[in-house]
C-alpha positions, 0 to 999 in steps of 0.5 A: 500500500502506498504510504504517501497516499494513506498519509494524505488520506488520513490528513484529509479525513482529519480536516473533514472530521474536525470541521463542522457540518451538521445536516443542512449546515454543511457549507463550511465544508465546501471550500475544503472539499472543492480544493481537494477535488479540483486537481482530480476532476474536469469540473467541480460545482455545487447545487442549490442544496449544497451537494458538491459534484466532481465530474471526471470525463471518461475516454468515451463519456457515453454513460455516467457513473455516480458515486455518492458519499454524504458529508453531513454529520449529526448534531444539536440545536439550541432550543432554549436559554434559561435565566440561570445561563444554562442552554437547553438543546435538542438533536439534529439527526440520530444522536445517541443521547447516552454519549452526550453527557460531559462532551465539549461543544461548539455553539455556532452563534454570531460567533463560535462559543465553546461550552460543555454539556453537564447535568446534576452530579450523581451525589445529588441523585436518589439513585446515585446516577445509576440511570442514564440522564435524559437529554431534557435534564442536560444543559450546556454551560458556556460560562456566561450570564443570560444577558451576555449569552443573548448577545451571541446565541439565539434559539435555532443556533446549530451546535457541534460536538468538539473532538480532535482525531486521535491516531491509534495503533495498527493504523486505526484512527478515532474521531467524530463524523467519520460517518460519512466523511470517510466516504468522501475520502474514499471518493478522492482516492478513487479519483486519484487512481483514475488519474493513472488508469483509463476509464471509458465512462464519465464519473461524477463523485457527489458529496451529498447533504442531509443524508442523516435527515433522509437522503435529501442530497442524494435524492436531488443530485441523483435526480439531476444527474440521472446516472446510468449506474450509481454507487453509494459509499457509506460506513457500516457497523464493525465487530465489537465485543458487545455486538453479540453476533449481530455484526460480522464485518470487521475492521481491517478486512476490506470494504463491505460489498452489500447484497440485497434488494436495494442493490443491482445483482450485476453491480454486486457481481462486478464489484466482487470480480474487480476485488478478486482480479486486483486482490483487494480484500473485501467482505460481503454484507447482506442487507435484506431490506432498507439500507439506510444509505444514499443507495436507497434514494439513488436506486429509485431515481426517475426510471430507476438506477442500477445501484451498489453500496460499498461500506467502510467498517466502522466501530462506535457509529454516531459517537465522537470516537468512531473508529476506522482502519485507514487501510479499509479506506484506501482499499475501498477507493481503489476497488471503486476505481478498478470497478469503474475502469473495468466496466465495458464500453457498452453498458446497455446489455450489461447492467439494466433493469 
């Protein structure tokens, strides 16, 4: 594996992770993503919903291959400011409330304000803190009195959890919002690989918005592009000691290729064929129903799009310590590039409904 490529991918992932982009408020990520994609694509542009498109032309360009990875993250929103100076909040997307207590946060008001999420100490509770604290019982402390808070913060301001990435042993990295900014890094690696190998078809890599609220960016971007083939890139649950047989996918064993009704069987077979031919490690991920990814939206765009899903194994999803193996990210990007380059010039009879 190319160490320079992995190092570059890790740096990009860290910068994406440590930035803020709650669903519907992803605009701070736009210049960062555009700067990385511009050298790798023939055109980079955005749309009204904030999706970013990186269009790389193929040698023939008769067909369009769409790649999609969402760049939004779950987060919080101010819902009230108390006279005591504590800020009440609600969630944006599927936040695991168990993980909120004692987190550092950034409130994106008229200027960024740092705070901490706190609640009553266990010493003052009748159950000694044996029960999980509900979100309605938590408050954000920013160290300011009510009047000063109102000068910079108002109801409706977005809040992000504050976390710096940490490098662990054995090429693992932990941080927030790897779901699914790791997928954005995968698309960059794919475009880098396609600089080196010939591909017949146009590739449009899309960083989608508002996936955590219902695949909204994927719905609009896939409708706009109406691609001939689509691949969603997301994360999937990786094995931990407490998954107790619910999870078979493991870190470090390559991307998980999904099979099920949300995915075209020939797209699945071509992905496996490319993995075997290029000796890319992979895992098989059965998804018998709703995939909960951008693939769900792409598949039913307009008259229907042959769709696949390639997922990066990830531990502790929707927390600030999501953990990922950098080797899986690089292998996923390379697999997609080899898959695209290996597609025949005529897709009409190869992949259709």
